[in-house]
N, CA, C and O atoms as a GROMACS GRO file, in nm:
protein
  428
    1UNK      N    1   0.974  -1.088  -1.475
    1UNK     CA    2   0.897  -0.968  -1.569
    1UNK      C    3   1.010  -0.850  -1.520
    1UNK      O    4   1.093  -0.856  -1.430
    2UNK      N    5   0.991  -0.778  -1.585
    2UNK     CA    6   1.086  -0.623  -1.595
    2UNK      C    7   0.951  -0.519  -1.676
    2UNK      O    8   0.879  -0.523  -1.776
    3UNK      N    9   0.981  -0.424  -1.548
    3UNK     CA   10   0.924  -0.299  -1.580
    3UNK      C   11   0.957  -0.191  -1.599
    3UNK      O   12   0.979  -0.142  -1.488
    4UNK      N   13   0.983  -0.087  -1.709
    4UNK     CA   14   1.009   0.020  -1.693
    4UNK      C   15   0.974   0.116  -1.626
    4UNK      O   16   0.862   0.109  -1.576
    5UNK      N   17   1.039   0.211  -1.608
    5UNK     CA   18   0.966   0.340  -1.531
    5UNK      C   19   0.857   0.422  -1.614
    5UNK      O   20   0.855   0.467  -1.728
    6UNK      N   21   0.759   0.421  -1.497
    6UNK     CA   22   0.666   0.524  -1.600
    6UNK      C   23   0.543   0.427  -1.691
    6UNK      O   24   0.432   0.473  -1.716
    7UNK      N   25   0.591   0.278  -1.736
    7UNK     CA   26   0.506   0.189  -1.793
    7UNK      C   27   0.362   0.236  -1.756
    7UNK      O   28   0.277   0.288  -1.828
    8UNK      N   29   0.361   0.209  -1.648
    8UNK     CA   30   0.193   0.201  -1.616
    8UNK      C   31   0.121   0.310  -1.507
    8UNK      O   32   0.176   0.371  -1.415
    9UNK      N   33   0.001   0.313  -1.542
    9UNK     CA   34  -0.023   0.464  -1.503
    9UNK      C   35  -0.078   0.457  -1.353
    9UNK      O   36  -0.100   0.347  -1.302
   10UNK      N   37  -0.090   0.530  -1.311
   10UNK     CA   38  -0.186   0.471  -1.150
   10UNK      C   39  -0.342   0.494  -1.195
   10UNK      O   40  -0.380   0.574  -1.280
   11UNK      N   41  -0.404   0.424  -1.133
   11UNK     CA   42  -0.530   0.472  -1.123
   11UNK      C   43  -0.581   0.503  -0.984
   11UNK      O   44  -0.502   0.515  -0.891
   12UNK      N   45  -0.751   0.520  -0.962
   12UNK     CA   46  -0.772   0.550  -0.814
   12UNK      C   47  -0.811   0.443  -0.782
   12UNK      O   48  -0.849   0.365  -0.870
   13UNK      N   49  -0.814   0.400  -0.626
   13UNK     CA   50  -0.895   0.309  -0.597
   13UNK      C   51  -0.985   0.347  -0.506
   13UNK      O   52  -1.103   0.321  -0.530
   14UNK      N   53  -0.950   0.421  -0.376
   14UNK     CA   54  -1.099   0.500  -0.331
   14UNK      C   55  -0.982   0.662  -0.346
   14UNK      O   56  -0.872   0.687  -0.396
   15UNK      N   57  -1.107   0.750  -0.258
   15UNK     CA   58  -1.086   0.899  -0.296
   15UNK      C   59  -0.982   0.902  -0.185
   15UNK      O   60  -0.988   0.849  -0.073
   16UNK      N   61  -0.848   1.004  -0.263
   16UNK     CA   62  -0.749   1.007  -0.196
   16UNK      C   63  -0.624   0.923  -0.190
   16UNK      O   64  -0.519   0.951  -0.132
   17UNK      N   65  -0.659   0.788  -0.275
   17UNK     CA   66  -0.539   0.734  -0.298
   17UNK      C   67  -0.575   0.631  -0.444
   17UNK      O   68  -0.676   0.567  -0.470
   18UNK      N   69  -0.437   0.650  -0.525
   18UNK     CA   70  -0.379   0.605  -0.603
   18UNK      C   71  -0.322   0.486  -0.629
   18UNK      O   72  -0.285   0.439  -0.521
   19UNK      N   73  -0.286   0.378  -0.760
   19UNK     CA   74  -0.220   0.321  -0.699
   19UNK      C   75  -0.173   0.237  -0.854
   19UNK      O   76  -0.252   0.200  -0.941
   20UNK      N   77  -0.044   0.222  -0.855
   20UNK     CA   78   0.011   0.155  -0.978
   20UNK      C   79   0.087  -0.006  -0.969
   20UNK      O   80   0.153  -0.043  -0.871
   21UNK      N   81   0.062  -0.090  -1.093
   21UNK     CA   82   0.128  -0.248  -1.008
   21UNK      C   83   0.246  -0.214  -1.103
   21UNK      O   84   0.234  -0.165  -1.216
   22UNK      N   85   0.376  -0.253  -1.030
   22UNK     CA   86   0.524  -0.231  -1.068
   22UNK      C   87   0.509  -0.361  -1.147
   22UNK      O   88   0.460  -0.363  -1.260
   23UNK      N   89   0.548  -0.459  -1.089
   23UNK     CA   90   0.565  -0.595  -1.120
   23UNK      C   91   0.499  -0.694  -1.021
   23UNK      O   92   0.458  -0.660  -0.910
   24UNK      N   93   0.492  -0.840  -1.081
   24UNK     CA   94   0.412  -0.923  -1.040
   24UNK      C   95   0.463  -1.069  -1.158
   24UNK      O   96   0.513  -1.078  -1.270
   25UNK      N   97   0.404  -1.191  -1.019
   25UNK     CA   98   0.449  -1.269  -1.093
   25UNK      C   99   0.337  -1.382  -1.042
   25UNK      O  100   0.220  -1.352  -1.024
   26UNK      N  101   0.394  -1.524  -1.021
   26UNK     CA  102   0.273  -1.582  -0.983
   26UNK      C  103   0.192  -1.592  -0.826
   26UNK      O  104   0.082  -1.627  -0.783
   27UNK      N  105   0.313  -1.542  -0.774
   27UNK     CA  106   0.282  -1.510  -0.611
   27UNK      C  107   0.304  -1.436  -0.580
   27UNK      O  108   0.293  -1.441  -0.457
   28UNK      N  109   0.353  -1.293  -0.629
   28UNK     CA  110   0.354  -1.203  -0.537
   28UNK      C  111   0.326  -1.062  -0.662
   28UNK      O  112   0.355  -1.053  -0.782
   29UNK      N  113   0.247  -0.952  -0.553
   29UNK     CA  114   0.252  -0.814  -0.698
   29UNK      C  115   0.353  -0.694  -0.580
   29UNK      O  116   0.372  -0.690  -0.459
   30UNK      N  117   0.386  -0.629  -0.672
   30UNK     CA  118   0.484  -0.510  -0.636
   30UNK      C  119   0.388  -0.357  -0.671
   30UNK      O  120   0.392  -0.315  -0.787
   31UNK      N  121   0.328  -0.302  -0.597
   31UNK     CA  122   0.259  -0.168  -0.640
   31UNK      C  123   0.358  -0.055  -0.564
   31UNK      O  124   0.437  -0.059  -0.470
   32UNK      N  125   0.322   0.020  -0.632
   32UNK     CA  126   0.329   0.188  -0.547
   32UNK      C  127   0.176   0.263  -0.546
   32UNK      O  128   0.081   0.252  -0.624
   33UNK      N  129   0.193   0.331  -0.443
   33UNK     CA  130   0.076   0.389  -0.400
   33UNK      C  131   0.113   0.541  -0.376
   33UNK      O  132   0.212   0.570  -0.308
   34UNK      N  133   0.022   0.652  -0.442
   34UNK     CA  134   0.047   0.799  -0.394
   34UNK      C  135  -0.081   0.797  -0.291
   34UNK      O  136  -0.182   0.734  -0.320
   35UNK      N  137  -0.069   0.872  -0.165
   35UNK     CA  138  -0.178   0.892  -0.077
   35UNK      C  139  -0.220   1.041  -0.059
   35UNK      O  140  -0.129   1.122  -0.077
   36UNK      N  141  -0.312   1.080  -0.034
   36UNK     CA  142  -0.337   1.206   0.010
   36UNK      C  143  -0.351   1.287   0.130
   36UNK      O  144  -0.457   1.253   0.183
   37UNK      N  145  -0.310   1.351   0.178
   37UNK     CA  146  -0.314   1.392   0.302
   37UNK      C  147  -0.495   1.423   0.330
   37UNK      O  148  -0.583   1.442   0.247
   38UNK      N  149  -0.502   1.417   0.473
   38UNK     CA  150  -0.660   1.426   0.492
   38UNK      C  151  -0.746   1.302   0.453
   38UNK      O  152  -0.868   1.300   0.467
   39UNK      N  153  -0.664   1.185   0.398
   39UNK     CA  154  -0.772   1.131   0.354
   39UNK      C  155  -0.761   1.005   0.431
   39UNK      O  156  -0.673   1.001   0.517
   40UNK      N  157  -0.840   0.895   0.414
   40UNK     CA  158  -0.840   0.748   0.530
   40UNK      C  159  -0.827   0.639   0.434
   40UNK      O  160  -0.895   0.637   0.332
   41UNK      N  161  -0.757   0.564   0.458
   41UNK     CA  162  -0.758   0.406   0.420
   41UNK      C  163  -0.874   0.309   0.529
   41UNK      O  164  -0.839   0.228   0.614
   42UNK      N  165  -0.985   0.341   0.501
   42UNK     CA  166  -1.099   0.261   0.638
   42UNK      C  167  -1.034   0.106   0.702
   42UNK      O  168  -0.959   0.022   0.653
   43UNK      N  169  -1.094   0.115   0.816
   43UNK     CA  170  -1.068  -0.056   0.824
   43UNK      C  171  -1.081  -0.140   0.717
   43UNK      O  172  -1.176  -0.133   0.639
   44UNK      N  173  -0.967  -0.240   0.705
   44UNK     CA  174  -0.999  -0.366   0.614
   44UNK      C  175  -0.926  -0.467   0.656
   44UNK      O  176  -0.833  -0.454   0.735
   45UNK      N  177  -0.960  -0.565   0.611
   45UNK     CA  178  -0.861  -0.685   0.617
   45UNK      C  179  -0.893  -0.782   0.483
   45UNK      O  180  -0.993  -0.780   0.412
   46UNK      N  181  -0.780  -0.863   0.471
   46UNK     CA  182  -0.780  -0.927   0.341
   46UNK      C  183  -0.658  -1.067   0.337
   46UNK      O  184  -0.548  -1.086   0.391
   47UNK      N  185  -0.753  -1.153   0.237
   47UNK     CA  186  -0.652  -1.286   0.267
   47UNK      C  187  -0.496  -1.264   0.196
   47UNK      O  188  -0.440  -1.366   0.156
   48UNK      N  189  -0.421  -1.123   0.180
   48UNK     CA  190  -0.310  -1.132   0.152
   48UNK      C  191  -0.241  -1.073   0.264
   48UNK      O  192  -0.277  -0.983   0.340
   49UNK      N  193  -0.076  -1.175   0.262
   49UNK     CA  194   0.040  -1.080   0.380
   49UNK      C  195   0.062  -0.938   0.277
   49UNK      O  196   0.057  -0.936   0.154
   50UNK      N  197   0.084  -0.844   0.353
   50UNK     CA  198   0.140  -0.744   0.282
   50UNK      C  199   0.238  -0.674   0.354
   50UNK      O  200   0.236  -0.660   0.477
   51UNK      N  201   0.351  -0.617   0.251
   51UNK     CA  202   0.447  -0.574   0.336
   51UNK      C  203   0.486  -0.432   0.252
   51UNK      O  204   0.446  -0.419   0.136
   52UNK      N  205   0.574  -0.318   0.327
   52UNK     CA  206   0.522  -0.202   0.262
   52UNK      C  207   0.678  -0.122   0.345
   52UNK      O  208   0.748  -0.143   0.444
   53UNK      N  209   0.671  -0.007   0.213
   53UNK     CA  210   0.759   0.063   0.272
   53UNK      C  211   0.753   0.196   0.233
   53UNK      O  212   0.749   0.210   0.111
   54UNK      N  213   0.752   0.338   0.324
   54UNK     CA  214   0.721   0.426   0.328
   54UNK      C  215   0.810   0.507   0.216
   54UNK      O  216   0.927   0.470   0.230
   55UNK      N  217   0.801   0.578   0.138
   55UNK     CA  218   0.952   0.678   0.016
   55UNK      C  219   0.912   0.775   0.099
   55UNK      O  220   0.991   0.829   0.176
   56UNK      N  221   0.750   0.814   0.087
   56UNK     CA  222   0.747   0.974   0.153
   56UNK      C  223   0.652   1.028   0.208
   56UNK      O  224   0.544   0.980   0.176
   57UNK      N  225   0.651   1.099   0.269
   57UNK     CA  226   0.540   1.147   0.388
   57UNK      C  227   0.492   1.106   0.517
   57UNK      O  228   0.599   1.100   0.578
   58UNK      N  229   0.412   1.076   0.591
   58UNK     CA  230   0.368   1.048   0.711
   58UNK      C  231   0.245   0.990   0.675
   58UNK      O  232   0.176   1.022   0.578
   59UNK      N  233   0.206   0.852   0.806
   59UNK     CA  234   0.104   0.799   0.812
   59UNK      C  235   0.089   0.775   0.966
   59UNK      O  236   0.176   0.765   1.053
   60UNK      N  237  -0.077   0.767   0.976
   60UNK     CA  238  -0.047   0.714   1.113
   60UNK      C  239  -0.167   0.567   1.065
   60UNK      O  240  -0.269   0.569   0.995
   61UNK      N  241  -0.117   0.485   1.117
   61UNK     CA  242  -0.090   0.325   1.067
   61UNK      C  243  -0.103   0.214   1.163
   61UNK      O  244  -0.011   0.161   1.225
   62UNK      N  245  -0.257   0.182   1.170
   62UNK     CA  246  -0.338   0.068   1.279
   62UNK      C  247  -0.320  -0.020   1.218
   62UNK      O  248  -0.362  -0.038   1.104
   63UNK      N  249  -0.215  -0.133   1.318
   63UNK     CA  250  -0.240  -0.304   1.227
   63UNK      C  251  -0.283  -0.367   1.391
   63UNK      O  252  -0.223  -0.367   1.498
   64UNK      N  253  -0.385  -0.406   1.356
   64UNK     CA  254  -0.465  -0.504   1.489
   64UNK      C  255  -0.528  -0.387   1.555
   64UNK      O  256  -0.611  -0.312   1.506
   65UNK      N  257  -0.469  -0.382   1.687
   65UNK     CA  258  -0.497  -0.281   1.748
   65UNK      C  259  -0.390  -0.173   1.821
   65UNK      O  260  -0.424  -0.088   1.903
   66UNK      N  261  -0.246  -0.196   1.769
   66UNK     CA  262  -0.211  -0.091   1.803
   66UNK      C  263  -0.164   0.012   1.693
   66UNK      O  264  -0.200  -0.032   1.584
   67UNK      N  265  -0.108   0.114   1.681
   67UNK     CA  266  -0.125   0.246   1.609
   67UNK      C  267   0.019   0.272   1.613
   67UNK      O  268   0.094   0.267   1.710
   68UNK      N  269   0.054   0.310   1.448
   68UNK     CA  270   0.209   0.324   1.458
   68UNK      C  271   0.210   0.444   1.385
   68UNK      O  272   0.127   0.445   1.295
   69UNK      N  273   0.309   0.589   1.400
   69UNK     CA  274   0.340   0.671   1.330
   69UNK      C  275   0.446   0.632   1.229
   69UNK      O  276   0.554   0.583   1.265
   70UNK      N  277   0.422   0.650   1.130
   70UNK     CA  278   0.470   0.587   1.019
   70UNK      C  279   0.560   0.739   0.928
   70UNK      O  280   0.498   0.837   0.888
   71UNK      N  281   0.675   0.725   0.918
   71UNK     CA  282   0.750   0.794   0.887
   71UNK      C  283   0.833   0.778   0.764
   71UNK      O  284   0.870   0.661   0.763
   72UNK      N  285   0.901   0.872   0.612
   72UNK     CA  286   0.958   0.785   0.538
   72UNK      C  287   1.086   0.719   0.594
   72UNK      O  288   1.159   0.758   0.686
   73UNK      N  289   1.094   0.616   0.520
   73UNK     CA  290   1.211   0.497   0.560
   73UNK      C  291   1.141   0.394   0.652
   73UNK      O  292   1.209   0.296   0.681
   74UNK      N  293   0.985   0.403   0.716
   74UNK     CA  294   0.956   0.308   0.789
   74UNK      C  295   0.885   0.182   0.716
   74UNK      O  296   0.835   0.199   0.605
   75UNK      N  297   0.882   0.068   0.775
   75UNK     CA  298   0.868  -0.024   0.675
   75UNK      C  299   0.765  -0.144   0.773
   75UNK      O  300   0.789  -0.163   0.892
   76UNK      N  301   0.634  -0.228   0.687
   76UNK     CA  302   0.586  -0.293   0.827
   76UNK      C  303   0.536  -0.420   0.739
   76UNK      O  304   0.532  -0.417   0.616
   77UNK      N  305   0.506  -0.511   0.802
   77UNK     CA  306   0.417  -0.621   0.751
   77UNK      C  307   0.312  -0.681   0.802
   77UNK      O  308   0.318  -0.705   0.923
   78UNK      N  309   0.184  -0.722   0.727
   78UNK     CA  310   0.071  -0.732   0.804
   78UNK      C  311   0.050  -0.860   0.740
   78UNK      O  312   0.077  -0.903   0.628
   79UNK      N  313  -0.016  -0.919   0.860
   79UNK     CA  314  -0.022  -1.080   0.833
   79UNK      C  315  -0.147  -1.090   0.729
   79UNK      O  316  -0.197  -0.983   0.693
   80UNK      N  317  -0.192  -1.193   0.686
   80UNK     CA  318  -0.344  -1.227   0.617
   80UNK      C  319  -0.431  -1.223   0.695
   80UNK      O  320  -0.413  -1.302   0.788
   81UNK      N  321  -0.544  -1.152   0.703
   81UNK     CA  322  -0.667  -1.109   0.743
   81UNK      C  323  -0.670  -1.069   0.897
   81UNK      O  324  -0.739  -1.114   0.988
   82UNK      N  325  -0.568  -0.965   0.895
   82UNK     CA  326  -0.530  -0.887   0.981
   82UNK      C  327  -0.565  -0.760   0.960
   82UNK      O  328  -0.516  -0.700   0.865
   83UNK      N  329  -0.679  -0.685   1.068
   83UNK     CA  330  -0.760  -0.564   1.014
   83UNK      C  331  -0.600  -0.452   1.010
   83UNK      O  332  -0.484  -0.462   1.050
   84UNK      N  333  -0.681  -0.357   0.940
   84UNK     CA  334  -0.536  -0.215   0.943
   84UNK      C  335  -0.642  -0.131   0.911
   84UNK      O  336  -0.754  -0.167   0.874
   85UNK      N  337  -0.597  -0.008   0.930
   85UNK     CA  338  -0.614   0.143   0.860
   85UNK      C  339  -0.528   0.222   0.877
   85UNK      O  340  -0.441   0.214   0.964
   86UNK      N  341  -0.545   0.345   0.763
   86UNK     CA  342  -0.449   0.418   0.761
   86UNK      C  343  -0.497   0.591   0.764
   86UNK      O  344  -0.544   0.641   0.662
   87UNK      N  345  -0.480   0.669   0.882
   87UNK     CA  346  -0.520   0.797   0.848
   87UNK      C  347  -0.355   0.881   0.781
   87UNK      O  348  -0.244   0.888   0.834
   88UNK      N  349  -0.398   0.926   0.663
   88UNK     CA  350  -0.267   0.969   0.572
   88UNK      C  351  -0.266   1.122   0.628
   88UNK      O  352  -0.347   1.210   0.598
   89UNK      N  353  -0.165   1.130   0.707
   89UNK     CA  354  -0.087   1.304   0.754
   89UNK      C  355  -0.096   1.401   0.676
   89UNK      O  356  -0.164   1.501   0.656
   90UNK      N  357   0.030   1.320   0.618
   90UNK     CA  358   0.117   1.381   0.521
   90UNK      C  359   0.108   1.354   0.334
   90UNK      O  360   0.095   1.232   0.325
   91UNK      N  361   0.109   1.391   0.245
   91UNK     CA  362   0.074   1.352   0.122
   91UNK      C  363   0.209   1.246   0.103
   91UNK      O  364   0.323   1.272   0.142
   92UNK      N  365   0.174   1.145   0.048
   92UNK     CA  366   0.279   0.982   0.107
   92UNK      C  367   0.277   0.935  -0.042
   92UNK      O  368   0.191   0.956  -0.128
   93UNK      N  369   0.428   0.844  -0.054
   93UNK     CA  370   0.434   0.787  -0.169
   93UNK      C  371   0.454   0.625  -0.067
   93UNK      O  372   0.495   0.639   0.048
   94UNK      N  373   0.429   0.504  -0.111
   94UNK     CA  374   0.445   0.420  -0.036
   94UNK      C  375   0.485   0.312  -0.137
   94UNK      O  376   0.426   0.334  -0.243
   95UNK      N  377   0.580   0.178  -0.146
   95UNK     CA  378   0.583   0.047  -0.212
   95UNK      C  379   0.544  -0.060  -0.108
   95UNK      O  380   0.586  -0.067   0.008
   96UNK      N  381   0.445  -0.153  -0.175
   96UNK     CA  382   0.403  -0.228  -0.122
   96UNK      C  383   0.400  -0.378  -0.180
   96UNK      O  384   0.383  -0.400  -0.300
   97UNK      N  385   0.420  -0.486  -0.076
   97UNK     CA  386   0.432  -0.617  -0.188
   97UNK      C  387   0.303  -0.725  -0.134
   97UNK      O  388   0.308  -0.769  -0.019
   98UNK      N  389   0.200  -0.759  -0.218
   98UNK     CA  390   0.140  -0.825  -0.148
   98UNK      C  391   0.168  -1.009  -0.214
   98UNK      O  392   0.231  -1.033  -0.318
   99UNK      N  393   0.114  -1.098  -0.136
   99UNK     CA  394   0.092  -1.250  -0.161
   99UNK      C  395   0.035  -1.314  -0.092
   99UNK      O  396   0.072  -1.338   0.023
  100UNK      N  397  -0.090  -1.366  -0.156
  100UNK     CA  398  -0.032  -1.411  -0.265
  100UNK      C  399  -0.092  -1.302  -0.385
  100UNK      O  400  -0.127  -1.190  -0.348
  101UNK      N  401  -0.101  -1.334  -0.505
  101UNK     CA  402  -0.099  -1.197  -0.622
  101UNK      C  403  -0.265  -1.151  -0.592
  101UNK      O  404  -0.355  -1.234  -0.587
  102UNK      N  405  -0.284  -1.002  -0.572
  102UNK     CA  406  -0.383  -0.989  -0.571
  102UNK      C  407  -0.423  -0.915  -0.714
  102UNK      O  408  -0.375  -0.813  -0.763
  103UNK      N  409  -0.537  -1.010  -0.767
  103UNK     CA  410  -0.582  -1.021  -0.890
  103UNK      C  411  -0.669  -0.893  -0.953
  103UNK      O  412  -0.700  -0.871  -1.070
  104UNK      N  413  -0.697  -0.821  -0.834
  104UNK     CA  414  -0.770  -0.646  -0.843
  104UNK      C  415  -0.690  -0.578  -0.843
  104UNK      O  416  -0.737  -0.466  -0.823
  105UNK      N  417  -0.530  -0.571  -0.861
  105UNK     CA  418  -0.425  -0.468  -0.839
  105UNK      C  419  -0.374  -0.538  -1.002
  105UNK      O  420  -0.272  -0.482  -1.041
  106UNK      N  421  -0.412  -0.618  -1.071
  106UNK     CA  422  -0.364  -0.654  -1.203
  106UNK      C  423  -0.350  -0.561  -1.314
  106UNK      O  424  -0.459  -0.526  -1.359
  107UNK      N  425  -0.246  -0.508  -1.372
  107UNK     CA  426  -0.298  -0.426  -1.464
  107UNK      C  427  -0.427  -0.485  -1.579
  107UNK      O  428  -0.474  -0.408  -1.663
   0.00000   0.00000   0.00000
């Protein structure tokens, strides 16, 4: 699959969080997220392995029991079914890859 820049629109997931799918195949989906300062992604876990890269902004990120201050250029991988949450310190843009594919994130 090839996707042209801006060919898909962002959609809200929860308050302060927007997502758009970029590219996907049978086993992975690549998504771009925009997170708004002052909001939070509540603690959750899911059956998807998740890897990400912070393009801009700043996040306080908990993976399992450990907190990480994520700044532009930082990256992470979260195994499936591991609890995580995020406090959005600054407006942020990030890219994340999920495997297996998340049907709820498909266009």
